[in-house]
N, C-alpha and C positions, 0 to 999 in steps of 0.2 A: 472706735474713737467717735466722738460726737461730730456732727456736721459742722463745717466752718461757716462763719457768718458771711453774708453776701459781701462781695467786694474785697474780701481778704483771701490770702492764699489758702489752699486746702491742705491742712496738716496731714490728712490721710494720704494724699499723693506724695507729699514730701517724705514721709516715713517709709512708704513703699519704695520710693526712688532711692532713699538712703540704703535700704537693704540691697537693692539691685546694684548700686554702684560698688558696694563692697563685694557682693556675691559674684559679679562678673569677673573680678580679679582671680577667683578660684580657677577659672578656665583660661583667661588671658595670660596668666603667669606661664603657662606651658608654651605659648607662642613667643613670649619674651625670652624664654630660657632654653628652649630645645628646638631641634629640627621640626619642620612642619608636621610630618606624619605622626609625631608623638602625641599631638592633640587628640587624635581619634584612635590611635593604635598604640597601646603601651609597649608592645613588642618592638616598635620602631626605635625607641630610645627611652632611657630613664628608668628602666626596670619594670617588670611585670609579675613579681612574686612578693609575697609577704606584705610589708607595709606599703610598698609601691602599688601592688594590686589592690589593696584596700582603699588607697587614696583614689585610684582610678574608679573603682566601683562606686564609692560614695558620691563622687562627682557625677558619674554617669547617671545614677539612679535619681539623684536629688537636684542637681544644679545645671548640668550641661544643656544649653539651649533655653532653659527656663529663665535665667537672668537676662539674657538677650531679649527673650520674649517679653519679660516684664518691662524692659525699656521701650519696646515697640508699643505695648499697650499704653504706657504712660505718655509716649510721644503723641499718640492719637488723641488721648484725653486732653493733653496740654494744648494741642492744636485748637480744639474747640474753645478752651478757656481764653486763649490769646485772641481768637477771632471775636468771641463774645465781648471781651473788654475793649477791643478796638471799636466795635459797633457802639458800645455804651458811651465811649468818649468822643464819638463823632468822627473817628478816623476811618479811612477806607479799610475794611477787613481784608480785601484782596491785597492791597498795597502793603499793609502791615505783615501779612503772612508771607508774601513772596519776597519781601526785603529780608525777613528773618531767614527764610530758606536759602536765599542767595548768599548771605553772609555765612550761614552754617556750612554751605558748600565750600566756600573759601577756606574756612577753618579746617574742614575735613580734608581738603586736598593738601593744605599745608601740613597737617598732622600726618597724612598718609605718606607724603614724599619726603618730608624733612625729619620726621620722628620715628614712625612705626608703621609697618606694612599692614597691620591688623585694624586700621581705622574703620569705624562704622558710621561716622558723622556724615561723610559725603553721601553714603548710601541712604541714610535717613533723610537728608536734604532733598535728594532727587525723588524719593518715594513720597515725601511730605508734599512736594509740589503737586503730585497726582491726587493725594488724599484730600486735598482741599475741595475737589469737586464732589466728594461724598459727604460733606459736612452736614448737609441738611436732611439726610436720610433718617427715618425713624428707627428705633431700636431693632424691631424685627428684621427690617431690610438690611441694617448693618450686620446683624448676625448671619443672615443668609448669605449675603455677598462675601462676608469675611470667611465663612465656611467654604464657599466655592473657591475662593482664592487660595485658602490653605490647602485644599485638595488638589488644586492645579499645581501648587508648589510641590506637593508630594509626588505627583505624576512626573514632574520635571526631575526630581531627585531620583526617581526610579530608573531613569535612563542611564544613570552611572553604573549601578551594579549589573544591569542588563548588558551594557556595553562591555564590562569587564568579563562577564561570563562568555560572551560571544568571542572576544579576543582570545581568551584562554583556549577556546575550542578550535578557533580557526587560525590564529596567528600568535602562538605563545611567545615568540621572540620579538614581537613588534615593539617598536620604540614607544608607541602610544600606551601599551600595557605597562612598560617601565615607568611611564609618566604617572599612571594611576598608582603604581606601587610607591612612588614618591609621596603621594598624598594619603593613601589609605593602607598601604602594606608596610613592608620592611624595606626601606631603601637600600640600594647597594652600598657597601662600605665606602666606595669612592665618592658617592653622592653625599654621604654623611660627612666625609672628610672635607669636601668642598664647602658644605654649609657651615661647618665649624670654622674653617679658615675665613670665610666671608665675615662671619659675625665676630671673629676675633681681630678683624682688620680695622682699618681706619674709618673715620666717619665718611670721608670722601668716597671710599670704596663702597660702603653701604648705600650712600646717597646715589651713586651712579647706578647701582643695581636696582634700587627702587625706581629711579626714573626710567630705567629700561623695562622693568618687569611689571610694575604695579598698576600702570594705566590699563593694561588689558585685564588684569585681575579685578579692577573696579567694574569693568563692563560685565565680566563673568558673574560677579556678585549680584549685579543689577538684574541680569537675566535669570539666574537660578534662584536667587533668594527674594527677588522683587515681589512676586505674587504673595509669598508667605508674609513678608514684612508688611505689605499693604493690608493684607487680611488681618494681621495682628493690630495694626493701627485702627482699623474699623472696629475690632473687638474692644479696643480701649475706649473709643468713642461711645460704644454701647454700654460699657461698664460705667462710664461717667454718667451718662444720661439715666441709667437705671438706678443710680444711687450707690452701686457697689463700691466704686472708687472714691466716692464722697464720704464713705463711712456712715451712710444713712441706713443701712440694713440693720435689722435686729441681730443680736448675737446668735440667737437660735438659727436664723437664716444663714449666717456666715458658717456656723458649725455644720449645718446640713450640706451646704455646697462643698465645704472642705471634705466631708466624709464621702460624698459622691465622687467628686473630682479626683481625689487621691485614691479612693477605692478603685477607680478605673486605672489611673496612671501609675501608681506605685507597683502593683503586681506586673503590669505590662513592662515597665522599665526593668524590674528585677529579672523577669524572664529573658529579656533581650540582653541584659548583662551576662546572665548565665550562658546564653547561646554563644556569645562572643568568646567567653572564656573557654567553654567546652570545645569550640572549634579551633582553639589555639590562636585566636584572633586572625582567622583566615581573611584575606583581603576582600573576598566576595561578601562574607558575613558582615565585616566592618562597614563596607560600602552600603550594604542593605539597611543599615541603621538610619541612613538619611531619609528614605521614604517612610520607614516604619515608625521612627520616633516622631516624625511630623504628624502622624495620625493621632498620637496620644499627648503631644506636648501642650496644646491649648487648654485641656482641662487641668493639667498639672500647673500651668501658669495661673489659672483662675484660683486653684487651690492655694497657691502661694499668697495671692492677694488676701484671701480669706484668713489664712494663718497669721500673716503679718498684722492685719487689723484686729484680729482677736487677741494677739499677744501684746500689741502696743498699749502701753498704759499712759494716758494723758498726764503730762507733768513728770513722768518718771525720768530718771537720769539717763538711762540708755535710750529711751524713746526720744528725748530732747536732742541727744547727740546724733541719733540717726536722722532725725528731722533736719538738723543743720547740715549734715552730710548730703541729704537729698536736695536741700535748697542750693547747694553748691556742687551738684552732680556734674555739671559741665566742666567746672574747674577741676574737680577731683578726678574725673575720667582722664583729662589731659595730664594732670599731675602724676597719676600712676604710670603713664607712658614715659614721662620724663624721668621719674625715679627708676623704673625698671630697666629702661634702656641704659641708664647710667650704671646700674648694677651689673647688667649682663653683657653689654656689648664691649667690643675691644677698646673703644675710646673712653670707657669708664673702668669699672673694676674687672671686667672680662670674665664674669662667672658663667657665661653661656656654655652649656653642655657640661658643667662641672658638678651639678647637683643631681641627685636622683629625684624621682617624682615626689616622694613624700617629703624630702628635704626642702622643697620649694615652699611648703606651707608655713613654716616659721617665718619666712620672709613675708608671706601674705599677711600673717597676723601682725607683724611689725608695721606694715603699711596701713592696715586697718586702724591700728592704734593712732598713728599719725593723723589719719583722716578724721577720726572721731575727736581727737584733741584740737586740731587746728580749725576745723569747720566752725565749731561752737565759738571758739575764741575770736575768729575773724568776724563772725556775724554779730558779736557783741559790740563791734565798733564800726561795722560797715553794713550798708543796706544789701549789697550783693557780693557774691564771690567775684574775684578779679576778672575772670573770663566771662562770667555772666554780665558784669557791668560793661565790658568791652563789646560784647555781642549786642546788648541792648542799645548802647550808644550808637554803634554803627547802623543798626537797623532803623533807628529813629532819626539818624542824621544830625545828632547833636549830643554833646556830653550830658550824661544823666547824673543827678546827684548821687554820690556814693557814701559820703560821710554820714554817720549816725547808725544806731542799732538797726538790725534787720526788722525789728518789731515795728519800726516807723514806716516800713515800706509795704505797699500793697501790690508788689510786683507780680507778674504772671507766674504761673506754676512752673514754667519751663525755663525761666531766666533767673 
């Protein structure tokens, strides 16, 4: 895609973000619809043969962690754009940034406790507050520091399979090992039954459970995934400054990077998928995916950016709709939570635990269609998505104009 004019939104960022907000539902749907361990171990729940195994393998090789990584890259890039626009308009860049992060933290905590336990917004807000300090680093330093942080994250992840191996050898009946089985192995039938009962229960029961459990999970997410997330945000800053995310590279350069990045990543992920299947999804092997995939995920994410920008056709019908979905990524992310919890939880249709793994994907396709239809229609009449407008208004301390086509707006890439 061609570079955007100065002062306008970067269409390249929006189309990549549009793909990411659709793609992340391929993985999040499992957390909405099944017990926790099913996300990483198909033996835990939902089927692991035939079409169910194929659904797991495709997601693992192509999407798992990559869509979240795309969001992290884009968050870092958008951070620079917002800071730059604040400086250009005479506003305090620190004030603009930290007000945005503070309100994003509020949105994230509300989403986490009131809607869905899988929230990522609060995590991004906290890491974004740290990332501000690195905003002025040149591209080489951003890449070096990002790599160091990603490697530090991989070392943290490695403590989990090592702990499991140690417990299996020294204390095979320890309650801690059963806790790991709940996340990476095949949970006991009684635990599955409790989880199903919880999610088929009332909203009040789910709310009480989230208030009791999810505060500590937020801290654990910050500790274990914080270094990797910060590293990815720095990669996103570097990708913006290098012109990669601006769509300014030549097509030949994007093709070369795609060939190299996926030439590394795809065979590695395919081998890791085969290892898990060959082991019968042994808990140690599944847990070992945390550090091993962390080593090859960044090039796969860069490859996804190259592929999206190579395929995006300026003015094309699908590109236009993906761009609109990306402009409203905040609203669409929250909307998927409201839709999916209404479909799967007991206070809605109660589909939780009722569908096999492959049967979830017609649901995903239906939600994708809604997002692609409604995002374009909304932005034909309004400058921002509803939650983008609310976030922007709160961060600036006054209501922002919303009426009028999105084409009339020069809003920042993240709102």
